[in-house]
N, C-alpha and C positions, 0 to 999 in steps of 0.2 A: 504494500500500500504506500502511495506517495506521501511525503511529509505534509503536503497541503491537505490531503484527505484525512490524515491523522488529526490535523488541527481542526478541520471541519467537524469531525466526529466528536472530538473532545469538547469543542465549544458548544455543540448541540447537547451533549450529555450534561454539561454544567448549566447551559443556558435555558433549555426547555422548561425545567421546573421554575426557573426565575421568570421566564416569560409568562408561564401560567400563573405565577403568583402576581405579577404585575397586572395581567389582564383581569384576574380575579379581584384585585384591588379596585380597578376601574369598574368592575361589575357591581361592586358595592355602591359606588357613586351613581352608576346607571340605574340601579334598583331604586335608589332614592329619587332620582330625576323622573323615572317612569311613573312611580307610584304617587309622588307628589303632583306630577303633571296630570294624572287622572283625578286628583283631588281638586285642583283649581289652578288657573294660570297665575293669579297674584301670589299664591304660595310657591309655585314653581319659580317665579322670578326671585322671590326672597331666598329660597334655597340655593338657586344658581349663584346669587351674589354672596350669600353667607358662606357657602362651601368654598367659593373662590377665595374669599378673604381668609378663611381658616387654612386653606391650602398654602397660601402665601406665607402665613406665619409658621406653619409646620415645615415649610421649605428650609427655614433657618436651622431648625432642629435636625432635619434630614441631612443637611450638609455635615453637621457634626457627627451624625451616625455613620454616614458614608465614609468618613475619614478612617473609621475603624477597619473597613474592609481591606484597603491596600496595605495598611500597617500590619494587620494580622497575616495577610497572604505573604508578605515579604519576610515576616518573622518566622513563619512556619517553614517557608522554603529554605531559610538559612539555619533551621534546626533550633530556633529559640522559642519554645512554647511559653516560657515564663513571660517573655515580652508580649506575646500575643494575649495572655491573660491580663497583664497590666493595662494595656491600652483599652481593652474591652471594659474592664471595671471603671476606668476613668471616663469612658464613653457613657456609662450608666450615670455617673456623677453629673456630667454635662447635660444629660437628658433631664434630670430632675431640676437642676439649677435653671435651665432654659424654660421649662414648663412653669415654674413658679413666677418667673419674670414676665411671662405673657398673660397671666391670669387677669390682671386689671384691664388690659385692652379688651378682652372678650366681654367683661362685665359691662363696660361703658361703650360698647361698639355702636350703639344707636346714635350717640352724639357724633361719633366719627363719621357714620354714614351721612348724617345730615350735613356735616361740615364739608363733605366732598360732593354735595349737590344732589343727593338722593331724596326722594319724596318721604315725608314723615311717616306715612303708613308703611311703606316698604322698609324704612329704617327700623321701625319698631319690630316688624316681623323678623328682620335679620338679627336684631339684638336678642329676641326670644330664642332663636335658633342657636346663636353663638354662646349664650349663657349656659346652655345645656351641654353642647359639644366641647366647649372650652376646657373643662376639667379633664377631658379625655386626652388632652395633649400629652400628658406625662405617660399615659399608657401607650400611645402611638409611637413616641420617640424611643421609649425603652424597647418596644417591639422592633423598631428599625435598627437599633444598636445590636440587639441580639441576632437579628436577621443578617446583618453585615458580618458578624463573627461566624455564624454557621455557614454562610455563603463562602467566606474565605477558606473554610475548612472543607468546602465542597459537599456539605450536608444541605443540599438545596431542596430535596423532596419534601422534607418536613415543613419548609417555608411555604411550599405550594399547598400542602394539606391544611396547614393552619389558616391560610387565606381562604381556601375553599370552604372551610368550616365557618369562617366569618361571613362569607357570601350567603350561605344557607340561613344562618342565624339572623342576619340583617333583613333578608326577605321575609322571614317569619315574623319578626318583631315589627317590621313596617306594616305588614298586612294587619297585624293585631292592633297597633297603636295609632296609625294614621287614620284609619277608617273606623276604629272602635268596634272591631269584630269580637266574637266570643264573649260578649258581655263587658268588654273593657271600654274605658272612656275614649271618645273620638278626640284625638289630640292634634290632628293635622300635621303641620310642619314640626311641632314639638315632638310628636311621635317619631318622626324621622330622626330627630336629634337624639332621642333616648335610644333608638335602635342602633345608631352609630356608636354610642357610648358602650353599649353592651357588646357590640361586635369587636371593638378594640380590646376590651378586657379578655374576651375569649381567645383571640389570636395571640396575645401576649402570654396567657396562661399555658397554651399548648407548647410554645417554644421554651418556656421556663421548665416545664416538666421534661421535655426532650433533653434539654441541656443538662439537667440533673441526673438523668437515668441512662443516657446513651453512651455506649463505649466509644472512645475516641473524642468525646466532648466532655463527659462528666469528670474525667481526670484533670481537667483544667481548673476545677473548683472555682468557677466564675463568681459565685455568690458568697464564698467564704471570706470572712473579714471584709465585707463589702464597705464598711464605714472607715476602713483604714485609708488615709490619704496617700496619694502618690503624685507629688507635684510635678516630677519630671514627665511621667506618662500623661498626666492631665494637660500639660503644656504642649506635648507632642501632638496629641489628638486635636487640641484647639488650634495650633499653628497650621496643621494641614486642613482642618475642617472649616475654619471661618472663610477662607477663600472659596471653598466649595459652596458654602451657604450663600455667599454673595453672588456667585455665578448662577446658582439655581434661582435665587431671589430675583436676579435681573431678568431671567427668562420668564419666570412666573409673573413678575411684575408687568412685563409686556402684555401677557394674557389678561391679567387682572385689570390693567389700565383699559384694555379693550372692553372688558365687562362694564367698567364704570362709564366709559364713553357711550357704550351701547345703551346703558340706562338713561343717559341724557336724551336719547332719541325716543324711547318709549318702552313700556313693559312688554309688548308683544315682541319687539326686536330683541329685548334682553332675554326673554324666554327662549326664543329661537336660537339666539347666540349660545345660550347655555346648552341646548340640545346638540348643536353642531360641535361645540367643544367637547362634549362627552363622547361623541362618535370619534372625533379625531384623537382624543386621548386614549380610547380603547385600542386603536390601531398603533398609536405611538408607543404603547406599553411593550409591544414586541421588541422595538428598538431599545427601550430602557432595559428590558431583561437581557438582551444581547450585550448591551453596554456594561451591565454588571458582570456578566461572564467575562467580557473582555478585560475589565478591571482586575478580576481575580487572576486570570491567566497571565496578564501583563505583570501583575505583582509577583507572581511566582517566578516568571522569567527574570524580572528585575532582581529578585532576591538571589537567584542563581547566577546573575550576571550573564545571561544567555541572550545576546543581541539577535542572533538568528531566530531563536524561538519567539522572541518578542515580535519581530517583523512578520513571520509566517502566521503567528496567531492573530495578528492584526488583520492581515489579508483575509483570513478565514472568516473572522467576525464581520468584516465589511461586506464580503460577498453574500453572506446570509442576510444582512440588513438590506442590501440592494434588491434581493429577490422579493423581500416583503414590500419594499417601496413600489415595485411594479404592480403587485397585487392590489395594494391600497389605492393607487391612482385609478386603476380600472374600476374598482368598486365605487369610488366617489363619483366617477363620470357616468357609470352605467345605471346604478340603482340608488341615486341620492334620495329620491322621493320616498322610496320604501323604507330607507333607514330613518328618515325624519319621522315618518308616520308611526314608527314603533313607540314613540314617546308621547303620543297624543290620544286622548279620548276620541273614539270615532264620532261621537255626538257633539264634540266641541265646535261651536260656530266659527271659531278662529282657525280651525284645522287647515282649510285650504290656503289661507294667507300665510300661515306659519310654514307650511310645506313649500310653498313657492319661494319664500324668503330663504329658507334653509337650503334649498337646491343651489341657490346662488352662492351661499357661504361655502358649501362643500366643493363647488367648482373652483373657488379660489384656493381652498385647502389642498386640492390636488396639485396646485402649483408648488407648494412649499414642502411636499413630502420628502424629496431628496435632500434638500437643505436641512430640514429638521432632523432627519435621520443622521446626516453627516455630522452635525454638531454634537448630538448626544453620543454617538459612537466615538468621536474624537475625544470628548470629555472623559468617557470611560477609560480609554487607553491612557490619556494623560494622568488620570488619577492613579492608575496602576503603577506608573513610574514616579508618582508623588510630585507631579508638576501641576500645581493648582493656582498659583498667584497670577501668572501671565494670562491664563484662560479667563480668570476673573475680570481682568481689565478688558479683554476682548468682549466679554459678555456685556459689561456696562456700556461700552461704546456702541456695540451692535444693537442692543435692545432699547437703551434709554436715549442715546444721542441720535439714533437713526430710526428704529422701529416705532417708538411712541410718537415722535414729532411727525413722521410721515403718515401714520394712522390718523392723527388729528387733522393734518393738512388735507389729506384726500377725503376724509369723512365729512369734515365740516366746512373747510375753506372752499374746496372744489365741489362740495355738495354730493359726494358719492354715498354718503350715509354709511350703512353697515358694510357694504362691499369695500368701501374705501378704507374702513378700519381693518378689514381682513387683508387687504393689499399691503397696508403698512406693516402688518405682522410678517408678511412674506419678505419684505425688504430687510427687516431685522434678522430673520433667520438665515437668509442667503449670505449676508455678511458674516454672521457668526460661524456658520458652517465652513465657509471658505478659510477664515482666519485660523480656526482651531484645527482643521485637518492639516493645513500647512504647518502649523506649530509642531504637530506630532511627527510628521514625515521628514521635516527639515531639522528636527531636534533629536529627541530620544531614539527615534528609529534609525538614525545615523550613528549616534554615539552617546553613551551614558553621560559623557562630559558636557553634552549640550543642554542638559536640564539644569 
């Protein structure tokens, strides 16, 4: 078997469970969107905005959690399991500290929504939603840290099973609490928030039990002396993690800015935008899963100082990502209406208008699939070689100095409305994808000294 095929097989073996986990994570959001969409368009608009805001905040914690993955991968590849345990424990510490710091924002989020120009009724609904899901931030970030540790050890199947269990529980709780079935109170969007909280708790519990009882993981004693401080490891995770957080935040900020701008146009446009983002997020998760696999494999090659393995593994991951891009573009161009319709009540009088608007959004989304995949795959490879600060600068420039201004200009100055906002996102993603891919191939892929 050729080396390239070996890398393809290894990437798929590691990546398929991670892809499944990422898709399942989006399925939780899709379930919320579909079920709340059946409940009412005003509630759907509030959940679309509230979930986007929650995701932006979570992105910061996710960056800290993702820093654990390449550090553990490199430590394991060099035979230093003690170091792997140290950085994961301090990842837990950072997760708790971060979650406590974000709590006040969620509690007073209604005032923030009004300050950025949202309607008072919508702002109140968003606050009701965020006050419930906000305390779950600590559960989610702890889950992400433990997921990073297990992924670096190539224990990825349990991550998939934990997330699938979350999908099932979330659907059941949504059905019970949003609509008030089985004699339970009808909570509407609050029910969706409670369901999310329970889902996060279950997923974390499954990974904790696995880490405590599974051979090859339990020996690390991740939770023994949990409260013992380790300043060196804490700083190491933070130094690598904060640029990842800002990189992810810059991209998520582009999409959240698009949500805010869409809210200035109208609730129907905002609801449609939320549906279109859910669809594109579902397909994008394939690339996120492959990117995580690329991070682990690049981290292992980096720890072994294997430049040839690093490059061949990168080629394999990029080839798989390109194949998915082709399928996604075809889907967005051939069956966009059917995809949008999945999120709507057949009797909703706004259904035809939302479908027509959503078809236009997905047509634009087809334009940026390659660029979006390129930037997330390049980021995964760069994290694997622990190169995070320059990509952070690229992200800020691409998304905030280019993407957001272009979205505003096309959407409001030129009057293209929602499609103009989406075209601005295309501009930011194209620039980011080009810069980050060039960074990897002209840097670490040529020589370790280039990082």
